[in-house]
N, C-alpha and C positions, 0 to 999 in steps of 0.2 A: 670417885664420882659414880653414881648409879644412873642405870638407863631404864627405862620402863617402855616396853614394846607395845603399841596399840596400833592395829590396822597396818601392820608393815611400817611404822613410824615410831620413832624414839623420842621419849620425853626425858629431859634431864631434871632428875628430883634431888640430886645430890649437891647440885651446884650452888645451892644456898643453904647449905648446913648450918652456916653461922649466922642464919637470919633469925633474929630474935623471937619472931612469931612461930608458935607450935604447929599452927594450922597450915603452914605453907605448902607441905606436900599434897594435902586434899585440894586445896586451892588450884596449884599447879595442873593437878590430874584434871580437875574440872574444866580449867580453861584449854587444856589441850583437848579434851573429848568435845567442847562446843564447837573448837576451831575444826576438828574433823568432821562434824556433823553440818559445818558451813556449805561445804561441797555439793552434796546431796541437795540441800536446799537450795542453792543456787541452781542446780540443774532442773529442780522441780518449777521453779520460777521460769527458766528459760522455757521449759516445756509447756507450761501454761500460756506463756507469750505467744509461741508459735500454733497453738491450738486456736487463741484467739484470732490471730492474724489469718489462719486458715479458713475459718468460720465467717471473717468479715470479707474475705475474697470469693468465698463460696456465695455468700448473699449477694455479692456485687457481680457474679459471673454472668446471670442471665442478662443484666444490662448492659454489660462490656461486649457480649455476643451480638445484641440487638444493635448497638453502636457500630460494630464493625461490620455487620449486615448493610446498615443503612449507608456506611461510606462506600463500600463496595459498590452498592446500587448507584450512588451519587456519581462516582467514577465512570460506571458503565453507561449511565445516561448523558454524561459530558462528552464521553468518546464517541457514542453515537450520534450526538450533536455535530461534532467536528467533522465526522466523516461525512454526513448527509450535506454538510455546509460545502466542503470540498468537492463533493460529486456535483453540486449544484452550479458550482463555479466553472468546473471543468466543463459541464454541459454547455453553458453559456459561452465559454471559450470555444468550444468545439462547433460551432454553428457561425457560418459567414454568409451574410446576405448584402445583395447589392448589384448594381450594373456591372457586366463582366465585359472586360476585353477579352477576345478569343485569341490565343497564341497559336494554337493548332488543333487539330482533333480531338486531342485529349488533355489539353491544358489550358485553363483560363486565369484570369488576374482579376481579383475583385479588391478594390481598396489598398492596391498595391501588394497584396498577397498572391503569390502563384499557387495554384491548385492543380493537381494532376488528377483526373478523374479514374477513380480507383476501379480495378477490375477489367479495363479495356486497354488497347492498344491501337492507337491511329497512325497512318502512315505519316513519316516526317515531313516537314514542311518542303523541303528540297527534294522528297522521293518521286520518283517516276514510276508509272505501271505502263504496260503494253496492252494497247486495244486496237485490233485491226491493223497490225503490222504498224501502228505509230506508237508513239509516247506520249502519255497524257499526265499532267501534274495533279497524281492523286493526293499528294500531301495538302495542297492549296483547295483542291475539290473536297477534302474532309474538313478543312477548317470553314469553307464556306458553309457547307451544311450544317454545322453547329450554328455559325453566326446566323443564318438566316433563321434558323429554327428558334433561337432567343430573341433576335431582333433587339428591340430596345428596353426588354423587359428586365426587372431585377429577377434573379435566381438566388435559390438557397443551397448552399453546400454544407454538409455534415461532415465535418473533418474526422479521421479515424487513425491518424499516424502521418509519418513522414517517408519519402522515398531516399535512396542513397545520395540524390542531389539535394537534399534538406527541403524538397517541395511537399507541400501539405497533399496529403491522400484524402480524397473524398469523394462522396456520393452527392451529385449536384441535381437539384430539380427547378423545373419550370413549372410552378403552379404543384400539380400532383403528378407529373411526368418525370420519370427517372430519365434524365439525360445520359447518363452513362448506358444505361439499357437501350435507350432510344438509339445512339449510334451504332450499337452493335446490330440491332434489328434492321436499321435501314442499310447497313452493309458499308458504313464508313470508319468502322473499327473493327477489329477482331478481339476474340476473348483472350483477357490476360489474367487467368484465374478465377473468372466469373462470366456468366452470360453464355455458357456454352450452347444451351439450347437455342437462343437467340442467333449465335453464328450459324449454327446448322440451317435455320429457316433462311437466313439472308443468302447462304451458299447456294442452297437448293433454287431459291428465286433470282439468282444472279443479280442481287441488290448492290449498289454501290460500287466497290473496289472489287466486288466478286464477279462483276461484267468484263473484268480484264484480267491479265496475268500479272501478278505482283509477287514481290518478295516479302516474306514475312518481317514487319516493322523492326523487330529486334535483331534479326539477321543483317537487314540493311544497316542498322546502326553500329552493329559490330563490326562490319566492314569498312564503313567510312571512318569510324574511330582509329581503326589500324591504319588507314591511309593518312590521316592527318596526324 
């Protein structure tokens, strides 16, 4: 049996020596050559197909980039709308308005919600102060001063958090009057992180509890909590 080597492959030329047709050898050689040429042809067709796809996606590239940009823009505006709506809802929930029940000099109740006046500290309701060798109920006096100031009017409280007792912390207004600030100015509460200038003025002019000797409300609470 004879083998013909073409492109590192072997064609069997003598397998059909008994074949009656004399042209069988050239025919086998032709078929083998065509078969070996088909692989480059397939590669060429594949490369043409890839180039066509590349041209297609290149022509579509600008359109796809524009669509991507519009999608990102749409998502951005949707997120902005959600954030603004959440902020508006939070702002609406952070303002409580109505007639107040005065608990003490720094706590009120509006519509069942206890609100602690932020940045001030008034004497506790049972706290006593010393004035002219006598005990005075400065806790009651502080509450009375706030109640008399508000009267039967509605107030507005802007809530900005909660304290450790889960009370709302807020700044309350009677019209345009900042009640937190007013209590410190009149000497019926001390500064508790804010209104230091107002406290200095009240102390200098011996207003409210500054006309007496008293224990800082926070210290009074600490002592009486230990006893109880």
